[in-house]
SERO-4910 file (N, C-alpha, C, O; in steps of 0.05 Angstrom, whole numbers):
BEGIN
 pado doro    nc1    nc2    nc3   cac1   cac2   cac3    cc1    cc2    cc3    oc1    oc2    oc3
  Met    A     17    -23      0      0      0      0     18     25      0     37     27     16
  Gln    A     12     43    -17     28     68    -20     19     88      2     -5     91      7
  Pro    A     39    101     15     31    121     35     14    143     23     16    149      0
  Glu    A     -3    155     41    -20    176     32     -4    201     23     16    208     36
  Phe    A    -11    212      1      3    236    -10     -1    260      8    -24    265     17
  Ser    A     20    274     14     19    298     29     34    320     15     59    318     12
  Phe    A     20    340      5     33    361    -10     54    375      7     76    380     -2
  Glu    A     47    381     32     65    396     49     91    380     55    113    391     54
  Gln    A     88    354     60    111    337     65    129    334     41    153    334     43
  Ser    A    116    332     17    131    331     -7    147    356    -12    170    356    -20
  Cys    A    134    379     -8    148    405    -11    172    407      7    193    415     -1
  Leu    A    168    399     32    190    401     51    213    382     44    236    389     46
  Ala    A    206    358     36    227    338     29    243    348      5    267    345      5
  Ile    A    230    358    -15    243    368    -39    259    393    -34    281    397    -45
  Ala    A    249    410    -17    262    436    -11    290    433      1    307    450     -2
  Val    A    294    411     16    320    407     29    339    390     13    362    385     22
  Met    A    330    380    -10    348    363    -26    370    379    -39    366    401    -48
  Glu    A    394    367    -40    416    378    -55    412    373    -85    396    356    -92
  Lys    A    426    388   -101    422    385   -130    425    357   -140    409    347   -156
  Glu    A    446    343   -131    451    316   -141    428    297   -133    420    279   -149
  Glu    A    418    300   -110    395    284   -101    370    288   -118    356    270   -125
  Val    A    365    314   -124    342    320   -141    346    308   -169    327    296   -180
  Ile    A    370    310   -180    376    298   -206    371    268   -205    359    256   -223
  Met    A    381    255   -184    377    226   -182    347    218   -180    338    199   -192
  Gln    A    332    234   -165    303    229   -163    290    232   -190    272    216   -197
  Leu    A    297    252   -206    285    256   -232    293    234   -251    276    225   -267
  Leu    A    319    226   -251    328    205   -269    315    178   -263    311    162   -281
  Gly    A    309    174   -238    297    148   -229    267    149   -225    256    130   -215
  Phe    A    255    171   -232    226    175   -226    209    154   -241    212    150   -265
  Gln    A    192    141   -226    173    122   -237    146    130   -228    139    130   -205
  Gly    A    130    137   -248    103    146   -242     86    144   -267     94    132   -287
  Pro    A     62    154   -266     44    152   -289     53    168   -314     43    163   -336
  Leu    A     72    186   -310     83    200   -333    112    194   -335    126    190   -315
  Lys    A    122    192   -360    150    186   -364    166    211   -366    160    229   -382
  Leu    A    187    213   -350    205    236   -351    229    227   -368    241    206   -362
  Asp    A    236    242   -388    257    235   -406    278    257   -408    280    271   -428
  Phe    A    293    260   -386    314    280   -385    342    267   -386    345    244   -376
  Thr    A    361    280   -398    388    270   -397    401    282   -372    393    304   -363
  Arg    A    422    269   -362    436    280   -339    449    307   -346    448    325   -331
  Glu    A    460    309   -370    472    333   -379    453    357   -378    459    379   -369
  Tyr    A    428    353   -388    408    374   -388    402    382   -359    401    406   -353
  Leu    A    397    362   -342    390    368   -314    413    383   -300    407    401   -284
  Glu    A    437    375   -305    460    388   -291    463    417   -299    475    433   -284
  Asn    A    452    425   -321    454    453   -330    431    471   -319    431    495   -324
  Leu    A    412    459   -305    390    474   -293    398    481   -264    414    469   -251
  Thr    A    385    503   -254    389    511   -226    376    490   -208    357    476   -216
  Val    A    384    489   -183    372    471   -164    343    479   -160    326    461   -155
  Asp    A    337    504   -160    309    513   -157    291    502   -180    269    493   -175
  Arg    A    301    504   -204    286    494   -227    282    464   -225    261    453   -231
  Leu    A    303    450   -217    301    421   -214    281    413   -193    265    395   -197
  Arg    A    281    428   -171    261    422   -149    233    427   -160    215    412   -153
  His    A    229    448   -175    203    454   -186    193    431   -204    170    423   -203
  Ile    A    211    421   -221    204    399   -239    197    374   -223    177    360   -228
  Leu    A    213    368   -203    208    344   -186    182    347   -171    166    328   -170
  Leu    A    177    370   -160    151    374   -145    128    371   -164    108    358   -157
  Ala    A    129    382   -188    108    379   -207    103    349   -214     80    341   -216
  Ala    A    124    334   -217    121    306   -223    109    290   -200     91    274   -204
  Val    A    118    297   -176    107    283   -152     78    290   -148     62    272   -142
  Val    A     71    315   -151     43    324   -148     25    310   -169      4    300   -163
  Thr    A     35    310   -194     20    297   -215     16    267   -209     -5    256   -214
  Ala    A     37    255   -199     35    226   -192     18    221   -167      8    199   -163
  Gly    A     14    243   -151     -2    240   -127     10    222   -106     -4    206    -93
  Arg    A     36    224   -103     49    207    -83     71    222    -69     80    243    -78
  Lys    A     80    211    -46    102    223    -31    128    220    -46    132    201    -61
  Cys    A    145    239    -41    172    238    -53    190    219    -36    189    221    -11
  Ala    A    204    202    -49    223    185    -34    247    201    -26    260    214    -43
  Ser    A    253    202     -1    276    217      8    293    201     27    313    210     37
***
């Protein structure tokens, strides 16, 4: 059973992630939508942009972020 989605908890978990951790979460993301980013592309984005993309994916998937 998947834990209940909590927007606030997901926001907090993502907000404290370092850039490399966010990149790893995005590259390994498994959800109802397929994310198709290269590591090179992600490494050229700011950590804030990466967090925004990850949060959008997590919210869309309706699940907690693995941290």
